C-alpha positions as CSV (number, residue, x, y, z in Angstrom):
1,M,68.7,90.5,105.6
2,R,68.5,87.5,103.1
3,G,70.0,84.1,102.4
4,A,73.7,84.2,103.1
5,S,73.6,87.6,104.8
6,R,71.5,86.1,107.6
7,E,73.7,83.2,107.8
8,S,76.7,85.2,108.3
9,L,75.0,87.3,110.9
10,A,74.2,84.4,112.8
11,R,77.6,83.1,112.7
12,A,78.9,86.4,113.9
13,Q,76.2,86.2,116.8
14,E,77.7,82.9,117.8
15,V,81.0,84.4,118.3
16,L,79.6,87.2,120.2
17,A,77.9,84.7,122.5
18,G,81.5,83.1,123.1
19,V,83.5,86.5,123.8
20,T,83.8,88.2,127.2
21,V,81.9,91.4,126.5
22,I,83.2,94.5,127.8
23,E,81.6,97.7,128.2
24,G,83.0,99.4,125.2
25,L,82.5,96.6,122.7
26,G,79.1,98.0,121.3
27,A,80.5,101.5,120.7
28,E,83.5,99.9,119.0
29,L,81.3,97.8,116.7
30,F,79.0,100.8,115.8
31,S,82.1,102.7,115.1
32,V,83.3,100.4,112.5
33,A,79.8,100.3,111.1
34,K,79.9,104.0,110.5
35,L,83.2,103.7,109.0
36,L,82.1,101.2,106.5
37,D,79.1,103.6,105.8
38,N,81.5,106.3,104.7
39,N,84.3,104.3,102.8
40,G,82.6,102.3,100.2
41,A,85.8,101.1,98.9
42,L,86.9,99.4,102.3
43,R,83.4,98.2,102.6
44,R,83.5,96.3,99.1
45,T,86.9,95.1,99.7
46,L,86.0,93.3,103.3
47,T,82.9,91.6,101.5
48,D,84.5,90.8,98.1
49,P,83.6,87.0,97.7
50,A,86.4,86.9,95.1
51,R,89.1,87.8,97.7
52,P,90.0,84.9,99.7
53,Q,88.7,84.8,103.4
54,A,92.1,84.8,104.8
55,T,93.0,87.9,102.9
56,R,89.7,89.8,104.2
57,T,90.6,88.7,107.9
58,G,94.1,89.5,107.4
59,L,93.2,93.1,106.4
60,V,91.0,93.3,109.4
61,E,93.8,92.5,111.5
62,Q,96.1,94.9,109.8
63,L,93.6,97.8,110.0
64,F,92.2,97.4,113.2
65,S,94.4,95.5,115.6
66,G,95.5,97.7,118.5
67,K,93.0,100.4,117.5
68,I,90.0,98.4,119.0
69,S,89.6,95.6,121.4
70,A,90.4,92.2,120.7
71,Q,87.1,91.2,121.0
72,A,85.9,93.7,118.3
73,V,88.6,92.3,116.1
74,E,87.5,88.9,116.7
75,L,84.0,89.8,115.9
76,L,84.7,91.9,112.8
77,S,87.0,89.0,111.5
78,A,84.1,86.5,111.8
79,A,81.8,88.9,110.2
80,V,84.1,89.5,107.2
81,A,84.9,85.7,106.9
82,G,81.0,85.5,105.8
83,R,79.5,86.1,102.7
84,W,77.1,89.1,102.1
85,V,74.2,89.6,99.5
86,S,75.1,93.4,99.7
87,S,78.2,95.1,100.9
88,R,76.1,97.4,103.1
89,D,74.8,94.2,104.9
90,L,78.2,94.1,106.7
91,G,77.5,97.4,108.3
92,N,74.0,96.5,109.1
93,A,75.3,93.5,110.8
94,L,77.8,95.3,113.0
95,D,75.1,97.9,113.9
96,Q,73.0,94.8,115.0
97,L,75.9,93.2,117.0
98,S,76.7,96.4,118.6
99,V,73.3,96.5,120.1
100,E,73.5,93.0,121.2
101,A,76.8,93.6,122.8
102,D,75.5,96.5,124.8
103,I,72.6,94.6,126.0
104,A,74.7,91.3,126.9
105,Y,76.8,93.8,128.9
106,A,73.8,94.9,130.6
107,D,72.6,91.5,131.3
108,G,75.9,90.4,132.5
109,Q,75.9,93.7,135.1
110,R,72.4,92.0,136.2
111,K,70.6,95.2,134.8
112,L,68.8,93.9,131.8
113,D,65.3,94.7,133.5
114,E,66.4,98.1,134.3
115,L,67.5,98.7,130.7
116,E,64.3,97.4,129.2
117,D,62.5,99.4,131.5
118,E,64.4,102.7,130.8
119,L,64.4,102.1,126.9
120,F,60.5,101.8,127.2
121,R,59.9,104.7,129.3
122,L,62.3,107.0,127.1
123,D,60.4,105.7,124.0
124,R,57.2,106.9,125.5
125,V,58.7,110.3,127.0
126,V,60.0,111.3,123.2
127,A,56.7,109.9,121.7
128,A,54.8,112.1,123.8
129,E,57.0,115.3,123.3
130,R,56.5,116.1,119.5
131,E,58.9,118.9,119.5
132,L,61.5,116.8,121.2
133,S,60.9,114.0,118.7
134,D,61.2,116.3,115.7
135,K,64.6,117.5,116.9
136,L,66.1,114.2,117.6
137,S,65.1,112.9,114.2
138,D,65.9,116.2,112.2
139,R,69.0,115.4,109.9
140,N,69.4,119.1,109.2
141,I,70.6,119.6,112.6
142,P,74.2,118.2,113.3
143,L,74.4,115.1,115.1
144,A,76.4,116.3,118.1
145,P,73.9,118.7,119.4
146,R,71.0,116.1,119.0
147,Q,72.9,113.6,121.0
148,E,73.9,116.2,123.6
149,L,69.9,116.8,124.0
150,I,69.3,113.2,124.7
151,H,72.3,113.1,126.9
152,G,71.1,115.9,129.0
153,L,67.8,114.5,129.2
154,L,69.1,111.1,130.8
155,Q,72.2,112.3,132.6
156,G,72.2,111.1,136.0
157,K,68.6,109.5,135.4
158,A,69.5,106.3,133.5
159,D,72.0,103.5,133.2
160,P,75.2,104.2,131.1
161,V,74.0,101.5,128.6
162,T,70.7,103.1,128.2
163,V,72.2,106.6,127.5
164,R,74.5,105.1,125.0
165,L,71.8,103.2,123.2
166,A,69.8,106.4,123.1
167,E,72.6,108.4,121.7
168,R,73.2,105.7,119.1
169,A,69.5,105.8,118.2
170,V,69.8,109.6,117.4
171,D,72.6,108.6,114.9
172,G,70.3,105.9,113.6
173,R,71.8,104.9,110.6
174,G,68.9,105.6,108.4
175,R,66.3,104.8,111.0
176,N,64.4,107.6,113.0
177,F,64.8,107.8,116.7
178,A,61.6,105.9,117.3
179,G,62.4,103.0,115.0
180,S,65.8,102.7,116.6
181,M,64.6,102.5,120.1
182,R,61.9,100.0,119.4
183,S,64.4,97.6,117.6
184,Y,66.7,98.0,120.9
185,Q,63.7,97.0,123.1
186,V,63.0,93.8,120.6
187,A,66.8,92.9,121.1
188,A,66.5,93.2,124.8
189,A,63.5,91.0,125.0
190,A,65.2,88.5,122.8
191,R,68.1,88.4,125.1
192,R,65.7,86.7,127.5
193,N,64.0,84.5,124.9
194,A,60.8,86.5,125.2
195,S,58.6,88.8,122.8
196,I,57.4,92.2,123.4
197,A,53.5,92.8,123.9
198,T,52.5,96.4,123.5
199,V,49.3,96.6,125.9
200,R,47.0,99.7,125.5
201,V,44.6,100.1,128.4
202,A,42.6,103.1,129.5
203,V,43.4,102.9,133.1
204,D,46.9,101.2,134.3
205,L,46.9,97.7,135.2
206,S,47.9,96.3,138.7
207,E,50.9,94.0,139.1
208,D,48.6,91.3,139.6
209,E,46.9,92.1,136.5
210,R,50.2,92.6,134.5
211,S,51.4,89.3,135.7
212,R,48.2,87.2,135.0
213,L,48.1,88.8,131.5
214,A,51.7,88.0,130.6
215,E,51.1,84.3,131.8
216,A,48.0,84.0,129.4
217,L,49.8,85.3,126.5
218,G,52.9,83.1,127.1
219,R,50.7,80.3,127.3
220,Q,48.9,81.2,123.7
221,Y,52.3,82.0,122.2
222,G,54.4,79.5,123.7
223,R,57.0,81.8,125.1
224,Q,57.7,84.4,127.6
225,I,56.2,87.7,127.1
226,Q,57.5,91.2,128.1
227,L,54.8,93.6,128.6
228,N,54.8,97.1,127.7
229,V,51.9,98.9,129.2
230,I,50.7,102.2,127.5
231,V,47.7,104.1,129.3
232,D,45.8,105.5,126.5
233,P,42.3,107.4,127.0
234,K,41.4,106.3,123.6
235,V,41.0,102.8,124.4
236,V,37.8,103.7,126.3
237,G,37.7,100.2,128.2
238,G,39.2,96.8,127.5
239,V,42.6,95.9,126.4
240,R,44.6,96.2,123.1
241,V,47.6,93.9,122.6
242,D,50.2,94.2,119.8
243,I,52.7,91.5,119.5
244,G,54.7,91.7,116.4
245,D,52.3,92.0,113.4
246,E,49.3,90.4,115.6
247,V,46.8,92.4,117.1
248,I,44.3,91.3,119.8
249,D,41.9,94.2,120.2
250,G,39.1,93.6,123.0
251,T,38.5,97.3,123.5
252,I,35.2,99.0,123.8
253,A,36.4,101.3,120.9
254,A,37.2,98.5,118.7
255,R,33.9,97.1,119.3
256,L,32.0,100.4,118.5
257,D,33.9,100.9,115.2
258,E,32.8,97.3,114.3
259,A,29.3,97.8,115.3
260,Q,29.4,101.2,113.1
261,R,30.9,99.4,110.1
262,R,28.2,96.6,110.1
263,I,25.4,99.3,110.4
264,A,27.1,101.2,107.5
265,G,27.4,98.0,105.4
């Protein structure tokens, strides 16, 4: 998001931080985002800067009061009170707020660690199963059967918040399953003011090695680091760390590639 849209999202996030997050709040916000996706006239009306702010928030009360929770109405009102560069930015903001609301609920239940671990493990399971990944992202298959597929995979094995987020990732709103899942992991890490480091190694790290690596990266980047460790035989030896757009590649494979490039050059 750019400019005014980013500022409007930030103000809505401040409101989210001040409300009592109930279990279904994330689902309600996502349902409104989907409604706006499919109703261009309403989306444009709620983001029309020519309409007074009171008119836009009054329309929210008229349309949604009694149909969604008071917390959802408050957040939606805060969102439409802002200015949006594009009318679609409002739906995107509500989508993001829906994820943050579910994560805040998990945090309030003291299950944030569990949620982060389950999201990461599910992401890796789907990535390793090409057929499953293709089915979950295939828009030619109706949404309900794809959500039933992920629900069956997780039923009785994951926290309800994980299940809800996974089902939402299948919906995607323009993103594929993998992209949605990674954005959820980033949002969960941000909840604890941490950054995600994806660590690839040939042999799994011990708890002591994970702790020492996280501490070293934390000192280097000046913030808490959440490690997601992937065992990858292609690494050969050493460690590859991805943090955002930065890559720290200390693997033997990388050094061999560099040597080959120098020889070829």
